[in-house]
gemmi code that builds the backbone of each chain (N, CA, C; Angstrom):
import gemmi

chains = {
    "A": [
        ("MET", (14.291, -6.923, -63.266), (14.379, -5.712, -64.387), (12.993, -5.078, -63.800)),
        ("SER", (12.690, -3.837, -63.715), (10.942, -3.204, -63.523), (10.407, -2.737, -64.674)),
        ("THR", (8.950, -2.952, -63.567), (8.463, -3.222, -65.947), (8.556, -2.061, -66.297)),
        ("LEU", (8.667, -0.898, -65.895), (8.635, 0.408, -66.871), (10.040, 0.596, -67.867)),
        ("MET", (11.346, -0.159, -66.764), (12.914, -0.282, -67.398), (12.365, -1.551, -68.598)),
        ("TRP", (11.651, -2.795, -68.357), (11.684, -3.407, -69.254), (11.253, -3.110, -70.133)),
        ("ARG", (8.980, -2.191, -69.875), (9.394, -2.056, -71.827), (9.913, -0.841, -72.288)),
        ("VAL", (10.726, 0.468, -71.340), (12.132, 0.856, -71.878), (12.967, 0.099, -72.893)),
        ("TYR", (13.682, -1.300, -72.479), (14.515, -2.163, -73.425), (13.543, -2.863, -74.494)),
        ("SER", (11.778, -3.470, -74.789), (11.591, -4.056, -75.187), (10.973, -2.610, -77.004)),
        ("LEU", (11.147, -1.425, -75.759), (11.226, -0.459, -77.629), (12.357, 0.053, -77.391)),
        ("PHE", (13.020, -0.282, -77.406), (14.555, -0.067, -78.123), (14.282, -1.429, -78.778)),
        ("TYR", (14.226, -3.043, -77.992), (14.327, -3.939, -78.953), (13.168, -4.049, -80.426)),
        ("GLU", (12.185, -3.939, -80.276), (11.195, -3.619, -81.049), (11.954, -2.641, -82.477)),
        ("SER", (12.879, -2.068, -81.407), (12.785, -0.710, -82.274), (14.345, -1.988, -83.662)),
        ("THR", (14.452, -2.621, -83.427), (15.306, -3.517, -84.470), (15.190, -4.311, -85.470)),
        ("LEU", (13.487, -3.967, -85.173), (12.308, -5.048, -86.376), (11.893, -4.351, -87.128)),
        ("GLY", (11.866, -2.636, -87.058), (11.552, -2.237, -87.566), (10.487, -0.746, -87.353)),
        ("SER", (10.072, -0.377, -89.127), (9.766, 0.948, -88.171), (8.488, 1.233, -88.167)),
        ("TRP", (8.355, 1.407, -87.353), (6.805, 2.382, -86.657), (6.447, 3.109, -85.911)),
        ("SER", (5.727, 3.613, -86.196), (5.770, 4.932, -84.271), (4.851, 4.207, -83.213)),
        ("SER", (5.937, 4.072, -81.717), (4.904, 3.825, -80.531), (5.839, 4.854, -79.212)),
        ("GLU", (4.938, 4.639, -78.269), (4.932, 5.943, -77.354), (5.018, 5.162, -75.743)),
        ("ILE", (5.664, 5.380, -74.661), (6.112, 5.112, -73.369), (6.453, 7.031, -72.633)),
        ("VAL", (5.224, 6.585, -71.706), (5.496, 6.980, -70.471), (6.600, 7.233, -69.512)),
        ("VAL", (7.523, 7.971, -69.300), (8.092, 6.821, -69.059), (8.877, 7.606, -67.276)),
        ("GLY", (8.061, 8.631, -66.545), (8.362, 9.440, -65.939), (8.008, 11.405, -66.188)),
        ("SER", (7.858, 11.784, -65.245), (7.880, 13.489, -64.893), (9.034, 14.567, -65.358)),
        ("PHE", (8.237, 15.543, -65.185), (9.141, 16.053, -65.439), (8.743, 17.820, -64.918)),
        ("HIS", (8.575, 17.953, -64.046), (8.315, 19.273, -63.787), (6.473, 19.969, -63.899)),
        ("ASP", (6.314, 18.416, -63.855), (4.391, 18.575, -63.569), (4.373, 17.955, -65.127)),
        ("VAL", (5.123, 17.797, -65.934), (4.922, 17.448, -67.218), (5.202, 15.841, -67.486)),
        ("PRO", (4.642, 15.324, -68.280), (4.720, 13.893, -68.334), (6.478, 14.052, -68.833)),
        ("VAL", (7.404, 12.962, -68.910), (8.216, 12.811, -70.082), (8.149, 11.125, -70.869)),
        ("ARG", (7.364, 11.359, -72.585), (7.424, 10.218, -72.455), (9.230, 9.932, -73.541)),
        ("LEU", (9.068, 8.364, -73.679), (10.219, 7.730, -74.597), (9.243, 7.426, -75.984)),
        ("ILE", (9.612, 7.847, -77.210), (8.604, 8.512, -78.308), (9.970, 7.472, -79.618)),
        ("LYS", (8.682, 6.015, -79.787), (9.730, 5.866, -81.435), (9.409, 6.637, -82.313)),
        ("ASP", (9.611, 6.523, -83.375), (10.384, 7.500, -84.713), (9.472, 6.455, -85.643)),
        ("ASP", (8.478, 6.635, -86.409), (7.957, 5.219, -87.394), (8.688, 5.479, -88.633)),
        ("GLU", (9.415, 6.913, -88.697), (10.416, 7.225, -90.575), (11.507, 6.472, -90.022)),
        ("PHE", (13.137, 6.650, -88.804), (13.623, 5.510, -89.428), (13.816, 4.981, -88.356)),
        ("ALA", (14.342, 3.562, -88.340), (14.442, 2.593, -87.447), (15.772, 2.930, -86.557)),
        ("ASP", (16.403, 4.236, -85.884), (17.006, 4.024, -84.895), (17.003, 5.449, -83.961)),
        ("ARG", (15.647, 6.014, -84.059), (15.508, 7.525, -84.294), (14.071, 6.923, -82.684)),
        ("PHE", (14.165, 7.657, -81.919), (13.882, 8.200, -80.722), (13.371, 9.364, -80.182)),
        ("TRP", (12.933, 9.559, -79.145), (12.945, 11.310, -78.648), (12.654, 11.238, -77.296)),
        ("PHE", (13.434, 11.404, -76.498), (13.341, 11.697, -74.831), (12.398, 13.673, -75.031)),
        ("ARG", (10.587, 13.152, -74.325), (10.407, 14.489, -75.077), (8.951, 14.802, -73.459)),
        ("ALA", (9.894, 15.703, -72.610), (8.985, 16.401, -71.770), (7.825, 17.312, -72.038)),
        ("TYR", (6.650, 17.031, -72.060), (5.550, 18.629, -73.156), (4.521, 17.641, -72.149)),
        ("GLY", (4.217, 18.948, -71.769), (2.538, 19.568, -71.113), (1.399, 20.613, -71.168)),
        ("GLY", (2.029, 20.469, -73.235), (1.560, 22.036, -73.232), (1.752, 23.228, -72.932)),
        ("GLY", (2.458, 24.661, -74.472), (4.059, 25.516, -74.151), (4.923, 24.988, -73.749)),
        ("PRO", (5.183, 25.178, -73.112), (6.998, 24.711, -72.843), (7.163, 24.048, -73.149)),
        ("MET", (7.791, 23.194, -73.170), (8.959, 21.761, -73.893), (10.621, 21.096, -74.424)),
        ("VAL", (11.214, 20.085, -73.845), (12.061, 19.698, -74.451), (12.411, 17.988, -74.601)),
        ("GLU", (12.661, 18.460, -75.642), (13.147, 17.088, -76.102), (14.677, 17.055, -76.295)),
        ("PHE", (14.637, 15.845, -76.427), (15.905, 15.007, -77.073), (15.690, 13.850, -78.187)),
        ("VAL", (17.065, 13.835, -78.918), (16.850, 12.972, -80.296), (18.287, 12.399, -79.559)),
        ("LEU", (17.250, 11.138, -79.694), (18.414, 9.502, -79.685), (18.605, 8.454, -81.436)),
        ("ARG", (19.846, 8.938, -81.164), (20.154, 7.952, -82.654), (21.555, 6.947, -82.665)),
        ("SER", (21.489, 5.891, -84.392), (22.351, 5.691, -83.973), (24.360, 6.658, -84.594)),
        ("ARG", (25.194, 5.828, -84.252), (26.459, 7.233, -84.274), (26.118, 6.535, -85.860)),
        ("ARG", (26.904, 8.340, -86.345), (27.351, 8.139, -87.545), (28.423, 9.285, -88.138)),
        ("PRO", (28.681, 8.433, -89.261), (30.134, 10.236, -88.725), (29.813, 11.120, -89.126)),
        ("HIS", (31.840, 11.673, -88.050), (31.416, 13.248, -88.113), (32.884, 13.401, -88.571)),
        ("ARG", (32.443, 14.540, -88.920), (34.048, 15.436, -90.095), (35.043, 15.881, -89.060)),
        ("ASN", (34.331, 15.768, -87.702), (36.094, 16.010, -87.337), (36.420, 14.614, -86.399)),
        ("TYR", (36.144, 13.893, -86.045), (35.800, 13.730, -84.680), (35.943, 11.597, -85.736)),
        ("GLY", (36.149, 11.110, -87.170), (35.500, 9.988, -87.315), (33.790, 9.823, -86.850)),
        ("TYR", (33.907, 9.639, -85.654), (32.361, 9.525, -84.933), (32.053, 9.356, -84.048)),
        ("GLU", (31.345, 10.436, -84.481), (30.788, 10.555, -82.804), (31.293, 10.219, -81.463)),
        ("GLY", (31.481, 11.342, -80.712), (31.538, 10.634, -79.492), (33.479, 10.339, -79.183)),
        ("SER", (33.848, 9.714, -80.363), (35.185, 8.385, -80.553), (35.927, 9.494, -79.846)),
        ("ASN", (35.799, 11.095, -80.048), (37.091, 12.024, -78.518), (36.904, 13.742, -79.032)),
        ("PRO", (35.430, 14.028, -77.688), (34.400, 14.236, -77.384), (35.558, 16.000, -77.241)),
        ("PHE", (36.595, 15.916, -76.118), (37.430, 15.853, -75.884), (39.077, 16.454, -76.035)),
        ("PRO", (39.318, 16.820, -76.260), (40.922, 17.169, -76.516), (41.603, 17.121, -75.754)),
        ("ARG", (42.556, 15.856, -75.974), (43.470, 16.255, -74.783), (44.560, 17.912, -74.218)),
        ("SER", (44.465, 18.289, -75.993), (44.968, 19.221, -75.676), (44.059, 20.407, -74.814)),
        ("ASN", (43.275, 20.436, -74.818), (42.215, 21.404, -74.158), (41.834, 21.293, -72.688)),
        ("PHE", (42.114, 20.109, -71.870), (42.397, 20.184, -70.953), (42.673, 20.632, -70.094)),
        ("PHE", (42.596, 21.759, -68.805), (42.749, 22.142, -67.551), (43.503, 23.591, -68.864)),
        ("ASN", (43.383, 23.881, -69.725), (43.848, 25.327, -70.200), (42.130, 25.793, -70.594)),
        ("PRO", (42.275, 26.905, -69.709), (40.771, 27.510, -70.070), (40.077, 28.340, -71.344)),
        ("HIS", (41.916, 28.924, -72.031), (41.996, 30.203, -72.530), (41.445, 29.481, -74.079)),
        ("LYS", (41.052, 28.180, -73.701), (41.667, 27.318, -75.455), (39.978, 26.986, -75.776)),
        ("SER", (38.991, 26.207, -76.843), (38.059, 26.719, -76.863), (37.972, 25.334, -76.112)),
        ("SER", (37.074, 25.027, -75.854), (36.346, 23.987, -74.549), (35.115, 22.920, -75.362)),
        ("LYS", (35.148, 21.967, -75.367), (34.223, 20.601, -75.779), (34.648, 20.032, -75.577)),
        ("PRO", (33.116, 20.391, -73.704), (32.975, 19.311, -73.409), (32.512, 17.944, -73.706)),
        ("ALA", (32.541, 16.493, -72.905), (31.656, 16.111, -73.093), (30.194, 15.699, -73.337)),
        ("ILE", (30.198, 15.679, -70.952), (28.334, 15.859, -71.080), (27.420, 17.106, -71.876)),
        ("ARG", (27.298, 17.368, -72.928), (26.141, 18.590, -73.621), (25.437, 18.570, -73.359)),
        ("ARG", (24.291, 17.065, -73.122), (22.325, 17.326, -72.338), (21.998, 16.876, -70.774)),
        ("VAL", (22.018, 17.004, -70.583), (21.464, 15.917, -69.021), (20.312, 16.465, -69.332)),
        ("LEU", (19.370, 15.344, -68.539), (17.846, 15.372, -68.079), (18.495, 14.771, -67.064)),
        ("THR", (17.290, 15.078, -66.090), (16.897, 14.207, -64.997), (15.280, 15.055, -64.744)),
        ("PHE", (14.473, 13.281, -64.392), (13.300, 13.733, -64.278), (12.959, 12.417, -63.085)),
        ("GLN", (11.787, 12.485, -62.902), (11.089, 11.431, -61.838), (10.662, 10.463, -62.088)),
        ("ARG", (11.115, 8.821, -62.237), (10.706, 7.942, -62.013), (9.657, 6.708, -61.051)),
        ("LEU", (8.794, 7.240, -60.904), (8.249, 6.404, -59.970), (8.452, 7.663, -58.347)),
        ("SER", (9.413, 6.854, -57.886), (10.005, 7.210, -57.070), (10.848, 7.752, -56.469)),
        ("THR", (12.068, 7.295, -57.814), (13.157, 7.311, -58.087), (13.498, 8.045, -59.042)),
        ("ALA", (13.995, 9.175, -58.392), (15.205, 9.904, -60.154), (16.452, 9.402, -61.298)),
        ("SER", (15.381, 9.402, -62.120), (16.595, 9.536, -63.732), (17.231, 10.723, -64.074)),
        ("GLY", (18.575, 9.821, -64.023), (18.638, 10.745, -65.496), (19.686, 10.454, -66.514)),
        ("ILE", (19.808, 10.581, -66.941), (20.050, 10.913, -69.125), (21.357, 11.715, -69.003)),
        ("ARG", (22.642, 11.401, -69.494), (23.385, 11.976, -69.702), (24.457, 11.770, -71.547)),
        ("GLY", (24.327, 13.158, -72.209), (24.419, 12.654, -73.628), (25.422, 14.074, -74.526)),
        ("ARG", (25.718, 13.379, -74.962), (26.419, 14.314, -76.025), (25.449, 15.146, -76.557)),
    ],
    "B": [
        ("MET", (-9.494, 14.424, -72.027), (-9.560, 15.445, -72.903), (-9.969, 17.361, -72.095)),
        ("SER", (-8.598, 17.557, -72.039), (-8.594, 19.343, -71.504), (-9.801, 20.180, -72.451)),
        ("ALA", (-10.583, 21.202, -71.063), (-11.572, 21.385, -71.902), (-11.345, 23.338, -72.208)),
        ("THR", (-10.241, 23.293, -71.536), (-9.826, 24.893, -72.491), (-8.461, 24.328, -73.943)),
        ("PRO", (-9.080, 25.320, -74.578), (-8.152, 24.224, -76.241), (-6.513, 24.987, -76.182)),
        ("PRO", (-5.768, 24.516, -76.731), (-4.420, 24.501, -75.943), (-4.181, 26.939, -77.143)),
        ("LYS", (-3.247, 26.925, -76.130), (-2.907, 29.097, -76.693), (-2.860, 29.153, -78.125)),
        ("GLN", (-3.058, 29.921, -78.907), (-2.876, 29.925, -80.099), (-1.407, 30.717, -79.833)),
        ("TYR", (-0.351, 30.514, -81.118), (0.713, 31.830, -80.837), (1.693, 32.159, -82.687)),
        ("THR", (1.915, 33.038, -82.851), (2.659, 34.205, -84.102), (3.628, 33.507, -83.849)),
        ("ALA", (4.303, 33.833, -84.834), (6.235, 34.032, -84.475), (6.269, 35.217, -84.892)),
        ("ALA", (6.896, 35.252, -83.696), (7.375, 37.056, -83.032), (9.111, 37.300, -83.713)),
        ("ALA", (9.364, 36.436, -83.657), (11.042, 36.436, -84.719), (11.871, 35.376, -84.986)),
        ("VAL", (12.791, 35.798, -85.862), (13.496, 34.237, -85.594), (14.731, 34.255, -85.925)),
        ("GLY", (15.523, 33.744, -86.148), (16.988, 33.120, -86.333), (17.868, 32.183, -86.490)),
        ("LYS", (18.760, 31.723, -87.948), (18.764, 30.126, -88.500), (20.556, 30.290, -88.038)),
        ("THR", (20.948, 29.822, -88.447), (22.602, 29.210, -88.425), (21.759, 27.451, -88.458)),
        ("SER", (23.341, 27.042, -89.196), (23.369, 25.538, -89.195), (23.019, 25.064, -88.800)),
        ("ARG", (23.129, 25.588, -87.312), (22.987, 24.102, -86.160), (22.153, 24.708, -85.208)),
        ("PHE", (21.336, 25.710, -85.441), (21.182, 26.621, -84.746), (19.615, 27.293, -85.251)),
        ("GLU", (18.112, 27.338, -84.302), (17.504, 27.725, -84.771), (16.406, 28.787, -83.886)),
        ("VAL", (16.755, 29.716, -83.345), (15.795, 30.372, -82.218), (14.177, 30.493, -83.050)),
        ("GLU", (13.601, 30.698, -82.605), (12.679, 31.410, -82.625), (11.463, 32.237, -81.859)),
        ("ILE", (11.161, 33.394, -81.959), (10.434, 34.097, -80.661), (8.441, 33.747, -80.567)),
        ("ASP", (8.293, 33.010, -79.535), (6.446, 33.355, -80.209), (6.215, 33.517, -79.379)),
        ("ALA", (4.573, 34.524, -79.559), (3.948, 35.792, -78.684), (3.323, 34.876, -78.718)),
        ("ALA", (1.851, 35.158, -77.671), (0.626, 34.582, -77.439), (-0.950, 35.001, -78.639)),
        ("VAL", (-0.890, 34.574, -78.916), (-2.171, 35.964, -79.574), (-3.481, 36.574, -78.894)),
        ("ASP", (-3.531, 35.359, -77.746), (-5.094, 36.475, -76.665), (-4.725, 37.046, -75.642)),
        ("ASP", (-2.548, 36.970, -75.288), (-2.397, 37.802, -74.224), (-1.181, 37.786, -73.752)),
        ("SER", (-0.030, 37.682, -73.529), (1.168, 38.073, -73.205), (1.877, 37.373, -73.776)),
        ("ASP", (2.127, 36.388, -73.291), (2.729, 35.171, -73.122), (3.794, 35.154, -73.632)),
        ("ILE", (5.120, 34.852, -73.882), (6.404, 34.317, -74.536), (6.847, 33.570, -74.967)),
        ("GLN", (7.494, 32.976, -75.147), (8.409, 31.971, -76.050), (8.391, 32.295, -76.730)),
        ("MET", (10.434, 31.322, -76.333), (11.978, 30.928, -76.917), (11.196, 29.659, -77.566)),
        ("SER", (11.915, 29.173, -78.948), (12.519, 28.174, -79.271), (13.758, 27.957, -79.154)),
        ("ILE", (14.316, 26.811, -78.515), (15.912, 27.042, -79.347), (16.106, 25.477, -79.801)),
        ("GLY", (15.857, 25.046, -81.329), (15.808, 23.988, -82.029), (17.120, 23.705, -82.822)),
        ("THR", (18.241, 22.816, -82.218), (19.320, 22.035, -83.474), (19.112, 20.435, -83.481)),
        ("ARG", (20.385, 20.115, -84.083), (19.763, 18.726, -84.497), (19.357, 17.631, -83.819)),
        ("THR", (19.762, 18.053, -82.290), (19.769, 16.742, -81.407), (18.905, 17.306, -80.463)),
        ("TRP", (18.387, 18.694, -80.274), (17.571, 18.564, -78.449), (16.394, 20.256, -79.059)),
        ("THR", (15.699, 20.138, -78.426), (15.083, 20.867, -78.490), (14.331, 21.330, -76.927)),
        ("PHE", (14.295, 23.017, -77.018), (13.844, 23.592, -75.743), (12.915, 24.763, -76.447)),
        ("ARG", (12.003, 24.808, -75.427), (11.428, 25.808, -75.400), (10.660, 25.831, -74.348)),
        ("PHE", (10.910, 27.528, -73.976), (10.786, 28.084, -72.264), (10.350, 29.795, -72.225)),
        ("ALA", (9.396, 29.838, -71.325), (8.424, 31.197, -71.823), (9.426, 32.152, -71.168)),
        ("LEU", (9.489, 33.117, -72.035), (9.904, 34.570, -71.587), (8.694, 35.116, -70.584)),
        ("SER", (9.637, 36.595, -69.786), (9.272, 37.023, -69.427), (8.784, 38.662, -70.071)),
        ("ALA", (10.062, 38.784, -70.649), (9.096, 39.505, -71.996), (9.936, 40.223, -72.582)),
        ("ARG", (9.568, 40.194, -73.332), (10.118, 40.101, -75.119), (11.439, 40.761, -75.074)),
        ("THR", (11.929, 41.443, -74.212), (13.859, 42.268, -73.431), (14.308, 41.240, -73.638)),
        ("ASP", (13.863, 40.256, -72.908), (14.089, 38.853, -72.115), (15.584, 38.532, -73.343)),
        ("VAL", (15.075, 38.856, -75.101), (16.134, 38.242, -75.226), (17.404, 39.492, -75.812)),
        ("ALA", (16.796, 40.239, -76.333), (17.680, 41.269, -75.809), (19.021, 40.926, -74.658)),
        ("ARG", (18.165, 40.915, -72.983), (19.402, 40.634, -72.470), (19.636, 39.631, -72.521)),
        ("ILE", (19.303, 38.314, -73.240), (20.783, 37.363, -73.056), (21.060, 37.846, -74.706)),
        ("LEU", (21.408, 37.956, -75.524), (22.152, 38.772, -76.211), (23.401, 39.010, -75.820)),
        ("SER", (23.034, 40.240, -74.515), (24.161, 41.042, -74.232), (24.663, 39.888, -73.386)),
        ("PHE", (23.986, 39.280, -72.247), (25.179, 38.382, -71.605), (25.974, 37.470, -72.247)),
        ("LEU", (25.081, 37.266, -73.662), (26.477, 35.983, -74.086), (27.422, 37.492, -75.137)),
        ("ARG", (27.462, 37.879, -75.046), (28.616, 39.046, -75.913), (29.783, 39.602, -74.497)),
        ("GLU", (29.029, 39.854, -72.944), (29.242, 40.345, -72.545), (30.404, 39.370, -71.508)),
        ("HIS", (29.936, 38.492, -71.122), (30.292, 37.351, -70.821), (31.777, 36.303, -71.521)),
        ("THR", (31.615, 36.121, -72.855), (32.558, 35.055, -73.845), (33.964, 35.635, -73.819)),
        ("GLY", (34.820, 34.898, -73.428), (36.270, 35.327, -73.443), (36.679, 35.892, -71.273)),
        ("ARG", (35.290, 35.908, -71.034), (35.980, 35.850, -69.276), (35.260, 34.531, -68.623)),
        ("LEU", (36.764, 35.581, -68.091), (36.797, 33.650, -67.007), (35.951, 33.507, -66.242)),
        ("GLU", (34.695, 33.865, -65.696), (33.695, 33.786, -64.076), (32.455, 33.687, -64.078)),
        ("PHE", (32.745, 33.780, -63.325), (31.079, 32.740, -63.291), (30.156, 33.706, -63.473)),
        ("SER", (28.979, 33.564, -63.839), (27.693, 34.490, -63.856), (26.260, 34.277, -64.230)),
        ("GLU", (25.341, 34.309, -64.136), (24.155, 34.236, -64.282), (23.031, 34.796, -64.088)),
        ("ILE", (21.881, 34.845, -65.005), (20.431, 35.492, -65.193), (19.678, 34.115, -65.028)),
        ("VAL", (18.647, 34.758, -65.134), (16.888, 34.198, -65.163), (16.771, 34.858, -65.911)),
        ("VAL", (16.203, 33.434, -66.905), (15.945, 34.332, -68.308), (14.801, 33.889, -68.186)),
        ("GLY", (14.080, 32.864, -67.824), (12.085, 32.688, -68.062), (12.206, 31.503, -67.935)),
        ("SER", (10.897, 30.549, -68.215), (10.109, 29.796, -67.458), (10.430, 28.969, -67.862)),
        ("PHE", (10.768, 27.070, -67.573), (9.624, 25.951, -67.441), (8.573, 25.493, -67.192)),
        ("HIS", (7.836, 25.387, -67.037), (6.602, 24.859, -65.948), (7.063, 25.891, -64.933)),
        ("ASP", (6.786, 25.346, -64.113), (7.136, 26.659, -62.344), (9.324, 26.193, -62.253)),
        ("ALA", (9.890, 25.974, -62.635), (11.425, 25.912, -63.155), (11.436, 27.219, -63.345)),
        ("PRO", (12.870, 27.785, -62.779), (13.518, 29.196, -63.291), (14.742, 28.675, -64.789)),
        ("VAL", (14.741, 29.309, -65.990), (15.475, 29.118, -66.363), (16.612, 30.016, -66.602)),
        ("ARG", (17.358, 29.522, -66.574), (18.951, 30.670, -66.331), (20.099, 29.779, -67.690)),
        ("LEU", (20.465, 31.347, -67.497), (22.158, 31.205, -68.453), (22.572, 31.782, -67.615)),
        ("ILE", (23.659, 30.178, -67.826), (24.757, 30.200, -66.565), (26.145, 30.367, -67.603)),
        ("LYS", (27.164, 31.139, -67.019), (28.272, 31.109, -67.128), (29.104, 30.096, -66.419)),
        ("ASP", (30.561, 30.006, -67.447), (31.126, 29.204, -66.866), (31.978, 30.127, -66.106)),
        ("ASP", (33.048, 29.846, -65.100), (34.116, 30.133, -64.247), (35.434, 29.366, -65.042)),
        ("GLU", (35.465, 28.042, -65.760), (36.108, 27.016, -65.773), (37.206, 27.343, -66.997)),
        ("PHE", (36.245, 27.550, -68.157), (36.220, 27.744, -69.361), (35.769, 28.805, -70.365)),
        ("ALA", (36.980, 29.902, -70.973), (36.226, 31.118, -71.197), (34.669, 31.359, -72.685)),
        ("ASP", (34.609, 30.599, -73.084), (33.764, 30.469, -74.229), (32.078, 29.744, -73.627)),
        ("ARG", (31.975, 29.294, -72.371), (31.399, 27.776, -71.763), (29.841, 28.640, -71.603)),
        ("PHE", (28.557, 28.617, -72.020), (27.466, 28.123, -71.361), (26.675, 27.453, -71.007)),
        ("TRP", (25.641, 27.362, -70.256), (24.473, 26.403, -69.765), (22.883, 27.082, -70.460)),
        ("PHE", (22.837, 26.692, -70.798), (21.244, 26.821, -70.143), (20.295, 25.947, -69.555)),
        ("ARG", (19.886, 26.520, -68.371), (19.683, 25.013, -66.932), (18.350, 25.597, -66.657)),
        ("ALA", (17.429, 24.262, -66.852), (16.184, 24.583, -65.533), (16.336, 23.706, -64.727)),
        ("TYR", (16.134, 24.229, -63.609), (16.198, 23.559, -62.322), (15.576, 24.625, -61.360)),
        ("GLY", (14.748, 23.428, -61.170), (14.431, 23.919, -59.613), (13.953, 23.010, -58.199)),
        ("GLY", (14.900, 22.019, -57.995), (15.372, 21.521, -56.744), (13.969, 20.140, -58.303)),
        ("GLY", (14.670, 19.508, -57.619), (14.738, 17.910, -58.597), (15.167, 18.045, -59.558)),
        ("PRO", (13.965, 18.127, -60.952), (14.254, 17.518, -61.973), (15.327, 18.548, -62.646)),
        ("MET", (15.915, 18.444, -63.768), (16.859, 19.170, -63.971), (16.890, 18.781, -64.960)),
        ("VAL", (17.105, 20.109, -65.876), (17.361, 19.678, -67.762), (18.273, 21.049, -67.970)),
        ("GLU", (19.507, 20.538, -68.983), (20.990, 21.515, -68.680), (21.158, 21.634, -70.098)),
        ("PHE", (21.716, 22.540, -70.946), (21.754, 22.471, -72.567), (24.639, 22.808, -72.590)),
        ("VAL", (24.885, 22.186, -72.176), (26.004, 22.648, -72.940), (26.414, 23.265, -74.571)),
        ("LEU", (26.717, 25.130, -74.116), (26.767, 26.025, -75.359), (28.236, 26.301, -74.961)),
        ("ALA", (29.442, 25.818, -76.016), (30.209, 25.536, -75.949), (31.415, 26.073, -77.869)),
        ("ALA", (32.196, 26.745, -77.560), (32.828, 27.371, -78.715), (32.625, 27.019, -80.139)),
        ("ASP", (32.657, 26.685, -81.096), (31.907, 26.936, -82.192), (30.361, 26.801, -82.019)),
        ("ASP", (29.669, 25.598, -81.223), (28.401, 26.506, -80.690), (27.829, 27.335, -79.777)),
        ("LEU", (28.368, 27.927, -78.969), (28.586, 29.675, -78.516), (28.757, 30.068, -80.141)),
        ("THR", (29.259, 30.513, -80.151), (29.610, 31.346, -81.600), (28.097, 31.748, -82.032)),
        ("GLU", (27.870, 29.933, -83.107), (26.566, 29.893, -83.707), (25.069, 30.261, -83.292)),
        ("PHE", (25.282, 29.780, -82.355), (24.310, 30.435, -81.009), (24.013, 31.946, -80.553)),
        ("THR", (25.439, 32.792, -80.395), (24.849, 34.036, -80.523), (25.239, 35.022, -82.138)),
        ("ASP", (25.014, 34.386, -82.579), (24.665, 34.614, -84.444), (23.560, 34.284, -84.444)),
        ("THR", (22.954, 33.148, -83.450), (21.151, 33.464, -84.133), (20.415, 33.910, -82.997)),
        ("VAL", (21.139, 34.047, -82.082), (20.197, 35.449, -80.522), (20.192, 36.223, -82.020)),
        ("ALA", (20.983, 37.137, -81.970), (20.949, 37.901, -82.778), (20.574, 38.206, -83.920)),
        ("GLN", (19.914, 37.073, -84.824), (19.594, 37.957, -85.983), (18.242, 36.932, -85.279)),
        ("ALA", (17.416, 36.944, -83.974), (16.060, 37.420, -83.314), (16.286, 38.342, -83.100)),
        ("VAL", (17.222, 38.998, -82.157), (17.116, 40.546, -82.054), (16.191, 41.472, -82.678)),
        ("GLN", (17.149, 41.138, -84.165), (17.320, 42.537, -84.810), (15.743, 42.007, -85.748)),
        ("ASP", (15.458, 41.074, -84.971), (13.937, 41.095, -85.984), (12.851, 41.370, -85.330)),
        ("LEU", (12.783, 40.560, -84.092), (11.822, 41.691, -83.010), (11.485, 42.933, -83.253)),
        ("GLN", (12.746, 44.509, -83.474), (12.942, 45.604, -83.443), (12.553, 45.945, -84.559)),
        ("ASN", (12.867, 44.699, -85.948), (11.309, 45.244, -86.857), (10.503, 45.431, -87.121)),
    ],
}
model = gemmi.Model(1)
for chain_id, residues in chains.items():
    chain = gemmi.Chain(chain_id)
    for i, (resn, *xyz) in enumerate(residues, 1):
        res = gemmi.Residue()
        res.name, res.seqid = resn, gemmi.SeqId(i, " ")
        for name, pos in zip(("N", "CA", "C"), xyz):
            atom = gemmi.Atom()
            atom.name, atom.element = name, gemmi.Element(name[0])
            atom.pos, atom.b_iso = gemmi.Position(*pos), 0.0
            res.add_atom(atom)
        chain.add_residue(res)
    model.add_chain(chain)
structure = gemmi.Structure()
structure.add_model(model)
structure.setup_entities()
């Protein structure tokens, strides 16, 4: 495991031990740093944030929580009845994508 | 530490629904204008080229919702990458916001109920800009 991935893993692991803020730079997105940020308000909340002044993009990562439509988020993101029927409402499984540069390779995150 | 102080922005318009918050921020000292889209799970803030881009986004959403044809417009920029609003040709009610300029990319899908609410939110912001 690379040093960076070890630090990311450590940050996630430490979050199970308590609530404090912490952040590490994990890469870059169009010349702005991409940070993985640990929240000090909720033990299970993180952000991926690309920010370098002005424009910004961020994703919130949290534990699963009850969802009124599907029981739990992720359990049924794309009902079978909607497959291949373009006239029905779409509920795509992938709703957020962020790819960024990590050292000399690209990292990608996909999620609902 | 940067020698240049951060820019000051004021809120030029706001739109808000249960799932989305759209804010149009105008720079105090120059013509820079930014659009911020906030949801419970993501936030995307990018530069617009003009205030009229907000109305253009709304027109594009209204014109292409319900159509099964691919279409896209450039609505702004994220640092050096163009931000596009893209209409899907697979589903009649699916759009993407995508910032891509080669290599790194970020995109968000707007579909179904989310799309309806987002369109309402942008409509509020457009109305706010006109007042």
